[in-house]
Structures are given as structure tokens and as C-alpha cells.
N, C-alpha and C positions, 0 to 999 in steps of 0.2 A: 504494500500500500504506500502510495505517495501522498504527501501532505503539502498543500500550498497555503500561502498567506491568504486571508480573506480579502477580497477585492469587491468594493461596492461602487457601482456606477449609476449615477442619477441623471436621467435625461429629461429635461422639461421643455416641451414645446406644446403648442396648441394641439397639434396633430398627434404627438406621441409623448407619453410620460412613462418611463420604464425603469425598473430596478433589476440589474443583472448581478447575481450573487454566485461567487465561486468559493467553495470551502473544501475542507479535507474530504476527500472521497477516493474511492478506488478508481483505478484507471478506466474501468468500464462505466463509471457513473457519469451522467451528463448534467450540464448546468440547466437551471430553470429560468424562464423569462416571465415576469409578472407585469402585465400591462396595467397602466394607470387608467382610471375612469375620468374621462374628460367631460366638460360641460356640453350639453346638447341644446339646452334652451334656458332662457332667462325671461321671467314674466314679473310685471309689477303686481303687487297686492295693494290696491287702493282701498281706503276705508269706504264703507257703503255710502256715506254722505257725499264723498267726492266722486265715487264711481258713477252715480246717477247724473253728474254734471258733464261727464265726458261725451263729446260729440265728434262726428267725422266731418271734416271740412271738404271743400271742393277738390283738394289735392289728394284726398284719401287718408290724410293724417288724423290720428287720434288726438283730440285737443282737450286740454284741461284748463278751464277758465279760472283765473285768480285775480284778486284785486290788490293793487299796490299796497305793500306792507304786510300782506298775509304770508304765513309760512305753513309748510306741510311736510310731514315726515313720510318719505317714500320707503316702502319695504318691497322686497322681491323674493321670488322663489327660483332656485336654480335646480334643474333636473339633469341627470338623475340625482336621487338623494345622496348617493355615496360618492359624489365627485371627489377626486383626490386632492384637487387644488381649488378652493372655493373663494379665494380673494377676488374682489372686484374693484373697478375704477369708476368713479362717478364723474360726469362731465356735463357742461352746459354750453350750448353753441353761442349764446350771446348774453354776456354778463350785464349788459346795459338794461336788460329787461328781467331776467331771472337767473339766479345762481343756485348751485347745489354744493353742499359740503361733502367731505369725504365719508360722512355717515348717511348721506341721502336726504339731508334736510334742505328742502327747496324754499327759497325766499323770493317773493315777487318784489322786484326792485323798482321798476318804473312802468308807467302805463302805456297802453296803445302800441304794443309790440309783442314779440314772442321769442322764446328761447327753447331749443330742443334739449331736453334733459335725457341723458342716457346712462345706463348702467351696463357694464360689460366685464366679462372675466379677464383677469390679468393674463397677459401672454397670448391673447387672441390674435390670430393672423388678420391682417387688414383685409376687409371685404368679406370675411367669412359669414357675417350676418348673425353671429351669436351675441345678441344684445337685446335690451328692451329700451324703447325710447317713447317719449310722449312730448307733444308740443304744448308747452305752457304758454297760454295766451293771457297777457296781463292787461287789465284795464286800470286807468288812473283812478277811477271811482266806480262804484256799483251803478250800472245803468239798469233800472228795473223795467219789467214788462208793463206795458199799458193796455195791451189787448192780445188775445190769442185766437187765431182762426183755425178751426179743426176741420180737416177734410178726409174723405175716404172715397174709394172708387165706386161704392154703392151705398144705398141706404137700406138694403135688405141683405140678410144672410141666413142661410139655413142651418138648423141644428147640426152640430158636428163640423161645420165649416169655419174657416177663419177669415178675418177681414182686417186689413192693415190701416191704421189711422196715422195721419201726419199733423203736426202742429206748427203753425207759422206764427212766430212771436214778433210783436211790434213793441218798440221801434227796432229797426234793423240792427242797431248797435247795442242791443241788450246784451249784458254781460253773460247771462246764462242762456244757452241755446236749447236746453232740453226741458221737459216737463215730467210731472208724475201723472200717470194714467190711472183712471178708475172708472167704474160704472155704477149706476144707481140701482141696478137690479142684478145682483150676483146669482140669483136663481136662474136667470135667463142667459147670462153671459159672464165670462171672466175675461180680464185683459191683463197682459203683462205690463206692470207699472213702468218699465223703462223702455220697452220696444214699441208699445202701442198696438200689439197684435192681439185682436179680440178673438176668442173662441166661443161660438154659440152653443148653448145647451138645449136639450130637448125639453121645452116648457109645456105646460098643460094646454095653453091656448094655441089656436092656429097661428095667431100673430101676437107677439109680445113686444111692446115698446121698451127700448133701452136707451138711456141717456149716457153717452160717453163723455167723460170730463177730463180736461187737460189742465193741471194746476201748475202755475209758475213755481219755481224752486227758490226764488229770490226773496220770499217773504212779502211780496207785494199783495198777495191775496187775489191776483188776477186768475180767472178760470175761463177757459174756452169750452164749448160743448157742442155736441152733434147728436141728434136723435136718429136711431135706426130701428128697424123692425127685425126681430128674430122670428123666423118662420119655422113652424113645426113640420117635421117630415111626415107627409101623408101620401101614401102611394096612390097614384092614379089608377082607377079601375077601367076607365074607358076614355078614348080620345076621338074627337070628330073634327076634321078639317073643313072649314067653310069652303064651298065650291065656287065662290064668286069669280075667281080667276081661272077656273077650269077651262081647258081646251074644249071639253065637251059642251060647254056653254058658249063657245065661240070667242072666248077672250084670248087675245094675243099679247104676249109680253115683248117689250122692246129691250134689246140688249143694252142700249145706252143708259137705261134707267138703273142698271147694275143690281139693284136689290128689290126684293118683294117680301113684305111682311105678311105671312099667312095668318089669318085669324083661325082660332080653334077653340073648342070647348072641351071640358073634361068632366068626368064623374069620379069622385065628388068635385064640385066647382072649385073649392079651395084645397088644392093638392100641391104636391111638390112637382112642378112641371119639369124640373131638371132631370127627373127620373124617366121622362119620355125620350125614347131613342128615335132620332131623325135620320133618314137615309135618302140618298139620291140614286136613281137607277143608272145615271150616267154623269159622273162628276166632271167630264169634259164639257158638258152643257150647263150644269148648275150644281152647286153644292148647297148644303142646308145645315143650319145650326140653330137650335131652339126656335124653329119656325121661320127663321130669316133666310130666305133664298138668295144666293148670289149667282148672277148669270155669268157664264164663262164662254158660251158659244151658241150657235144656232141649232135648232132641232126641237124635238119633243122629249120630255123627261118626266118621270114619275117621282114625286116626292111623297115619302111615307113616314108616318109616326106610329110608334108602337109602345104600349104600356109594358111594365115589367111582367104582367101576366100573359102577354102575347096578343092583346087586342090591338087592332091596327086600323088606320084610316089613311087614304091616299088621295092624291090629286095629280092629274096630268097637266103639265104646263107646256105651252107652245111658244117658242122664241123663234119666229120666222126670219129668214134672211131678208134684209132690205127694209124692215120696219124701223123707222126712226121716230121717237116721240120725246120732244123736249117741251114741257108745258109749265115749267117753273113752279112745281109743287113740292120739291124737295130742296130745302135751303142748303143742306149739307152736300148736295151733288147736283150741279147743273152744268151742261156742256157748252151751250151757245152763249157767248158773252164777248165783250170788247177784246180786240186783238192786241192791245198794248196798254201800258200803265198810264199813258197820257190821257186816255179816254176813261172817264169815271162812270161808275154805274152803281145802282142800289137795288136791293132785293125788294120785291113787292108781292109775294105769294100769288102766282098766276101771271106775273110779268116782271121784267126788270126795266128800270128807267135809266137810260143812257144819256150821258152829257157829252156833247161833242167837244173836239179840240180844234184849235185854229190850224189851218194849212198855211194861210197867209192873212193879210189884213182884211180880206173880203170873202174868205172861203173857209168853211168848216168841214170836218170829217170825223167819222166814227165807225170804223170797220168792225165787223163781228166775226168771230172765229169759233170753229168747232174744236174743242179741246180733247174730247174723248175719242182719240184716234186709234186705229183707223175707223173711219165712218164708211159703212158698207151700204151701197144702193143696189137694188135688183129690179130692173125695169119689168121683168116678167111677173114679179110678185107685187111690187108697189111702184108703179110707173109714174106717180105724181108726187112731186116735192113742193111743199107750200110753206110760206113764211107769213105770219100775221104780225104787222108792225105799223107804227104810226109813220106816215109819210111827212117829211119835213115841209113839203109844199102845202099840206093841209093845216099847218099849225097857226096860220094867220099872222105870221111875223115878217112877211115880206120876202120869203124865199122864192127866188125866181127859177131855180133849177137844181137838180141833183142827179147823180149817176149811181145806179144800182147794178153791181156786177158780181157774178158768182165765180170767184177765182179758185178753181179746184185743180188738183193733180192726183190721178189715181191710175190703177192698173186692173184690168179684168183678170179672171181666173186663167185665161189663156195667155196673158202677158201683154195684151194690147194697152197702149197708154191713152188716157183721156184727160184733156185739159180744157179749162175755161168753158163752163156750162153756158150755153147760149152764144158764146163767141164774142161777146162785147157788152156794152152798157145797155141796161134796160131791155133785155131780150127775153123776158118771161113770156109765156104763151097765153096766160089768162090772168084776169085781175078782178077782185071783188072790192067794192067800197062798202064798209060796214057802218052801221048806225052809231057805233061808239067812236067814230072818227078815225078808225084804223083802216088799213087796207090789207088784203091777202094777195100776195104775189105768188103765182103758180107756175111751176115749170113742169110741163108734160113731157116726160123723157122720150115718149114715142114721136114727139114733134120737134122739140128743141134739141138741136145737135150741139155737141161740144166743138170747140174750135179745132181741137185735135182729137181724132178718133171717130168723129161722126155721131150718129144716133146710138144711144146705149143699147146693147144687146138684150134680148129677153130671155136667153137661155143660160146666162151666167151673171155673176155679181161683179161689181167694180168696188174695190177697196181704195179709199182716198186717204192719203197721208197729209194732204193739205186740203182744207175745206173752209173757205173764207168768203164772207159777203162783204164786198167793198162798197161801203156807203159813203161816197166821196163827192167832191165838187158841189157841196151845199152852199149856194150863193144866191144873191149877193147879200152878205150878212157879216157884220163886224164883231159879233159876239157869239158865245156858245149857246146851244139850245138843248132842251131835253126832249127825248122821244121814248116811247114805250115799245118794247118787244114782247109779244104775247106768247108766241110759240113757233116752233119749226117742226114739221112732221111730214111723213110720207103717207100716201093714201093709195087705194086701189083704183080710184077714179076721181074725176073732177066732181061728179055728183056726190061722192063721199065727202069731199071738202066742203061743198055747199051745205050738206046735211049736218056736218060737224059744227059749222058756224051757226046754223039755225037752232040746232037742238042742244048741243053741248055748251057752246058759248052763250046761246040764248039771245042772239041779236039778229036783227034784220040786215039785209045786204042788197047791194045793187051790182049787177054784172056790168063791168066796164069794158072788158075785153074777153 
């Protein structure tokens, strides 16, 4: 047996701390390597009173608000628990606003700025990320809340579901950016006091009112509130879709309208409608969610609703190629409006009012553009395009002339190009003068040719990527004027246009051309 002097080697780095021990041993004995346990994570342990004040700013940083002169003892946890070397270094990025002692005591020095306070293990390699830091935001004085606005994405929530609430504190420079959340009816809902996430409970009533409260943490006593309804889960036994828009009843849907809200009834009437399963027979034509149909393409599609017990109801919808219907009944989506920002317009439920812009000292202009492109026309299905609009010459303000031009560019299914419907100014085929002072300008696609492409084919569609009504050369006038646009639609015949004006618009008309 050979005997050696004991040799101890201590290696300390962030990546490796080891003790190598060699002692008396037989020649066949091997030495042992004992790896040290290095820090893996460091986290702050904030007192509960301060933890509820922490918020996340626009940069994603965790922020702790403090007032000038305040101090706070920060504590931390280092994992794993059995780290070999647990000493740390405290640092603050900007001592002008906040400092930190070697023992983690933070002091708010000056107001209206911030300092990043960090605790990190000694010997840590630069950039390794093993540290904990918090952005200490210092105010020169306490700016208390004066109002709290509470919002949520819905005012209804079903039992078992969650709903997230947000609080917006005024003024903007309030020192504390967070609130304490609570509810006035804990039998119907609970809410996390710090996150504002509400969980609805199964109450006895079909609908239970719950008031959500957001209380300021600065002692101001300011409280914001929002009332919601917690809905009891009641399984639907039967469902019936209203057939008003059914293809069987002759109704046709226009692709440009984008959505259709289907009316339906259930048994029982007050049930959890989210349990109804909605399906579409062809999602390339239309999709459906909770009875709201979204149009995707042309054709017929069957929309079905089914209860958990398997009772179903269906409706067949028809979205024919070439049908265009803009009647200004959906303020959240309308396609035909001014072509540029210089021309102003306002919504009017059934029309828009357009204000012209100057072309020069004596001429006004207000072009209208179709935005929901491509716009598809099909002369075989709907050969008549009509626009109901107020004519500047009828407004009684001295307009001596105007030009009305359909500037369009499109291609047929076979690839033929079509440009400039009518081929020039004021080339419509028919005209109606209505009793409400408007006119209907009609383009019969079987008679009015395009400047390029000729007359529209009846056996295929034309898809337009540019579709603009140039309403120009309004003169002689030195100021802007307002005119109304009521609708732009396609029809199967001119007789259908006249019938629409008489029965749907409910006004008399005179045939001018």
C-alpha cells in the first residue's frame, strides 16, 4: 500500500464548484469527485401588502411603486435549497431614484423616476440570467385615485366559466396602478383579488346579478364597479331555427353582407344556448358560430343546430353568384363609400351622407369606391346594376353639370378583361327620378358595354378588383355640398328595380330614361 499526502482542490465558478480529494489508498483505489450545487433560480419574496401593488408596464417589466422617503426590506428565495454557495450581491441601476443596501433594504430617494433593483448570486457569469430584479418606480408624492373605470368583454357569464375584468385608474399619474377585486355576491361568483379573474358559480336562479368592485389601494376610498349576470347552466331540450332567410322561401343572401344572424328559439326558453352545436354543410361557402353565419363563397349551404340530446333544426341558405346588396343597414360593415380621406361622409342607417371636396375653385368631386373586393357580377344571374343616390343637379344650389362614371377593372372566369362600364361619362341605360328627391341610375349589363371587353357574358362571372363610381366635375360651384347615397344593388330585371323602389323603399318614381 502506498500512502500520499492529502490534497484538497477547491474550484469555484458559476458553472462548476468541485472538491477533489486524494488520500491514503491502495493502488487500485480511485479518487472521488463531489460536484457542488449551484444556484438555479432566485425569486423575491415581497410582503403581501407590497405584492398587491406590483404591476406590469408597457415594456413587460414588473414594477413596484414607492413614494419618496419610503423604505422596504426585500427578501429572496434561492433554489435549490442546498446550494453550496448562497452569497448574493444587491445592486440598483440608478441611485438618483432608489438605492439598495447590501442586506436588501430599498430606499426611495427621489421622485418621478425608476431604478432597477437586482439580487444575484456571487460569481455568476455575465448574461446567465440567474437573478431577480424589479423596477422600483418612485413618485415624489402619493398621487391618489379619483375614479376607477371597470371593464370586461361581456356582461354575462355562465356557471363554471371565467371572465376577466380590467380597471383603469384616473388620473393617469396615480401612484398605485392596481386595485383589490371583490364581488357583492360570493354565492354566485368568486374573483381573484389581485388578477380580476371572476369564476361563476352555479346559482339557484336562471340569472343572478353580481356587482364586481375594484377598490383603490391608496386609501382614497375610490371604488369602481360593473354589474354582470351569472347564468345558470340549463341544457336545451329543443332548438328551432327561424326560416325567414331560407332558400326554400326564396330568400337570397349577398356575399358582400358577410354575416347573417339567424334567429332561433329553444325549449326551455331560458337555457344555456352555448350548449347548442352549430355546423355548416360546406365551410367553403359559410361557417357558423352561435347562430352567426359568415359567408365565404357562392352556393347553397345547410346550417344546422343540435341540442346535447340530439334534437336538430336546419336551414338552407343560398348565396348566389352576382348578387350585390349594399343598403347601409349594418354600421359595422358597409362596402360602398368615398374613395379617399379628402371626401367626408357620415352614417345614417339606410344611407350615408357624403360631403364633396374641391377639385379647383369652381368644381367639386366625391368619388365612391367599393371596398369589399373582389366584387363579382354575373350578367346571367343578375344582369342589372343600380345605384340610388341624390343627384347634385337636383339639390337646388346652382349646379350646372356633373359627370357620373363607372371606373371598373375586372376579369371573367375565362380570363377576359373588362374595363370602364358604359365606356364614358353618364352612360347608364335607365334612370328613375324618385319622390324623395333621389335618382336611381341603372346599368343593364345586356345593353351597356364596357369600354374594354364589350357586353358582359351571361355564362360566366366577372370579378372586379377595382370598382369605383367617379362622381366628378360638379360645377359651377365654389363650395362643398352634401348628397345622400341610399344603396347599390344588382337585380334580375329593371322591373325588379322599379318594384324595389315602390315596395321596399316605399316611394313613388318617374321613369326618365
